[in-house]
C-alpha positions in Angstrom: 10.9 -79.7 -39.4 8.1 -79.8 -36.5 6.3 -76.9 -36.4 7.2 -74.5 -34.0 4.2 -74.2 -31.6 4.2 -72.3 -27.7 4.7 -75.2 -25.7 4.5 -73.7 -22.8 0.8 -72.5 -23.7 0.1 -76.0 -24.1 1.4 -76.9 -20.6 0.1 -74.3 -19.1 -3.5 -75.3 -20.3 -3.5 -78.2 -18.7 -2.4 -77.1 -15.2 -5.1 -74.7 -14.9 -7.7 -77.0 -15.6 -6.4 -78.4 -11.3 -5.3 -81.5 -12.6 -1.5 -81.2 -12.7 1.3 -83.0 -12.4 3.4 -84.2 -9.4 3.2 -86.1 -6.1 -0.1 -85.4 -4.5 1.5 -84.5 -1.0 2.9 -81.6 -2.4 0.3 -80.1 -4.6 -2.9 -80.3 -2.9 -5.1 -79.3 -6.0 -3.7 -81.9 -8.6 -6.1 -84.6 -6.1 -8.1 -85.0 -3.4 -7.2 -85.5 0.4 -8.6 -87.8 2.8 -12.3 -86.6 3.8 -13.3 -86.6 7.3 -14.2 -89.3 9.7 -18.0 -89.7 9.7 -19.2 -87.9 12.6 -19.6 -91.5 15.0 -15.8 -91.9 15.2 -14.7 -88.2 14.2 -12.2 -87.9 17.3 -10.6 -91.4 17.1 -10.5 -91.8 13.2 -9.5 -87.6 13.5 -6.5 -88.8 15.3 -5.6 -91.4 13.1 -5.7 -89.6 9.5 -3.5 -87.4 11.3 -0.8 -89.9 12.2 -0.8 -91.6 9.5 -1.4 -91.9 5.5 -2.8 -95.1 5.4 -5.3 -94.4 8.0 -6.5 -91.1 5.9 -7.1 -93.7 3.2 -9.0 -95.7 5.5 -11.0 -93.0 6.6 -11.9 -91.6 3.1 -12.7 -95.5 1.9 -15.4 -95.3 5.0 -17.2 -92.4 4.0 -17.5 -93.2 0.3 -20.6 -94.6 -1.5 -20.9 -97.6 -3.4 -21.2 -95.5 -6.8 -18.2 -93.6 -5.5 -16.1 -97.1 -5.2 -17.5 -97.6 -9.1 -16.4 -94.5 -10.0 -12.9 -94.8 -9.2 -12.6 -98.1 -10.2 -13.8 -97.0 -13.6 -11.1 -94.3 -13.9 -8.5 -96.1 -12.5 -8.7 -98.7 -15.5 -9.2 -95.9 -17.4 -5.9 -93.9 -16.8 -4.0 -97.6 -17.0 -4.8 -97.4 -20.6 -4.4 -93.6 -21.0 -1.3 -94.8 -20.1 -0.9 -97.2 -22.5 -1.6 -95.1 -25.4 0.8 -92.7 -24.3 3.8 -94.8 -23.9 3.0 -96.8 -27.0 3.6 -94.0 -29.2 5.5 -91.4 -27.1 9.0 -92.6 -29.1 7.2 -92.2 -32.5 5.8 -89.1 -32.3 6.9 -86.1 -34.8 5.3 -83.2 -34.0 6.9 -81.5 -30.7 3.6 -80.0 -29.2 2.0 -83.0 -29.3 5.2 -84.9 -27.5 4.9 -82.5 -24.5 0.9 -82.4 -24.3 1.5 -86.5 -24.2 4.3 -86.2 -21.5 1.8 -83.8 -19.5 -1.2 -86.0 -20.0 1.1 -89.4 -18.8 2.8 -87.2 -15.4 -1.1 -86.1 -15.0 -2.8 -89.2 -15.1 0.1 -91.1 -13.1 -0.3 -89.0 -10.0 -4.0 -89.3 -10.1 -3.7 -93.3 -10.5 -1.5 -93.4 -7.6 -3.9 -91.1 -5.5 -7.3 -93.2 -6.9 -5.2 -96.4 -6.4 -4.9 -95.2 -2.5 -8.4 -94.5 -1.8 -10.0 -97.5 -3.3 -11.0 -99.9 -0.4 -9.3 -103.3 0.0 -11.3 -104.7 2.6 -15.5 -104.1 3.5 -18.5 -103.7 0.8 -16.7 -101.7 -2.0 -13.7 -103.5 -2.1 -15.4 -106.1 -5.3 -15.8 -103.0 -6.9 -12.3 -101.3 -6.0 -11.1 -104.6 -7.8 -12.9 -104.2 -11.1 -10.5 -102.2 -13.1 -12.1 -102.5 -16.2 -9.0 -103.0 -17.9 -10.4 -103.3 -22.0 -13.0 -100.2 -22.1 -13.7 -102.0 -25.6 -10.6 -99.9 -27.0 -8.2 -103.0 -28.0 -8.4 -102.0 -31.7 -8.0 -98.2 -30.8 -4.6 -99.2 -29.2 -3.8 -101.9 -32.5 -4.8 -99.1 -34.6 -1.6 -97.2 -32.9 0.4 -100.0 -32.8 0.7 -101.0 -36.5 0.4 -97.3 -38.0 3.1 -96.1 -39.9 5.4 -93.2 -38.7 4.5 -91.4 -40.9 1.1 -91.1 -39.5 1.5 -91.7 -35.4 0.8 -88.4 -34.7 -3.0 -87.8 -36.7 -4.0 -91.4 -35.0 -2.7 -90.4 -31.7 -4.6 -87.4 -31.8 -7.7 -89.4 -33.0 -7.1 -92.2 -29.9 -6.4 -90.4 -27.3 -8.7 -87.4 -28.1 -11.8 -90.0 -28.1 -10.4 -91.7 -24.8 -10.1 -88.6 -23.1 -13.6 -87.4 -24.4 -15.5 -90.5 -23.0 -13.1 -90.2 -19.6 -15.0 -86.5 -19.6 -18.2 -88.1 -19.8 -18.0 -90.1 -17.3 -16.8 -88.0 -15.0 -19.5 -85.2 -15.8 -21.7 -87.9 -14.9 -20.6 -88.3 -11.6 -20.6 -85.1 -11.0 -24.5 -85.5 -10.9 -24.4 -88.6 -8.7 -21.9 -89.2 -6.4 -22.1 -88.9 -2.7 -18.8 -87.7 -1.1 -17.9 -84.6 -2.0 -13.9 -85.0 -2.7 -14.4 -87.5 -4.9 -16.8 -85.6 -6.8 -14.4 -82.7 -6.8 -11.8 -84.7 -8.0 -14.6 -85.5 -10.6 -14.4 -82.2 -11.7 -11.0 -81.6 -12.2 -10.9 -84.6 -14.5 -13.6 -83.3 -16.3 -12.0 -80.3 -16.8 -8.6 -81.5 -17.4 -9.6 -83.8 -20.0 -11.9 -81.8 -21.6 -8.8 -79.1 -22.5 -6.7 -82.0 -23.5 -9.3 -82.8 -26.4 -9.3 -78.9 -27.6 -5.4 -79.0 -27.1 -5.5 -82.7 -29.1 -7.6 -80.3 -31.9 -4.9 -77.6 -31.8 -1.6 -79.8 -32.2 -3.3 -80.5 -35.6 -3.5 -77.4 -37.0 -1.1 -76.1 -39.3 
């Protein structure tokens, strides 16, 4: 019989990190909004940004440094792998609290992924970096471990694999806060660092009696 854990506490902890689920357009705290245009073209670009989301994405892309683009590109690949992990195990998870946490992770990173893809430039100097999403992330063995885990071990293996994966995202985001140039991207990095760190703690908690 599944252990009864206050599921609301788990979900609330995720939401309090500032990386809550929900469409980016309806939840300003979940993902960064387009930054203002550069000083050289602020007036014209501001009008365009107010008129369309596409223009806003272009403005933000123009204001990004190369290191911001590389960070977003890397996080896109990392979030894509996170979704692979949780979707691979979600139908086999037995613990109710772990299942709820995995669903919250999937919703949060799905929203973040859509936002980050919209931020990445498709033309210009940063486009080649943006196209490289680091798909493998060196953790194919972890996916295989989860895929081949017996039913009785799936919960434990998911906790281990997901905790390691999210810890690496927190480390990457923490590093970017110190070196990023675009304040909106750095704000996203702060939110990612907070949410992934909280998730690692929650993953530890779901494994306790």
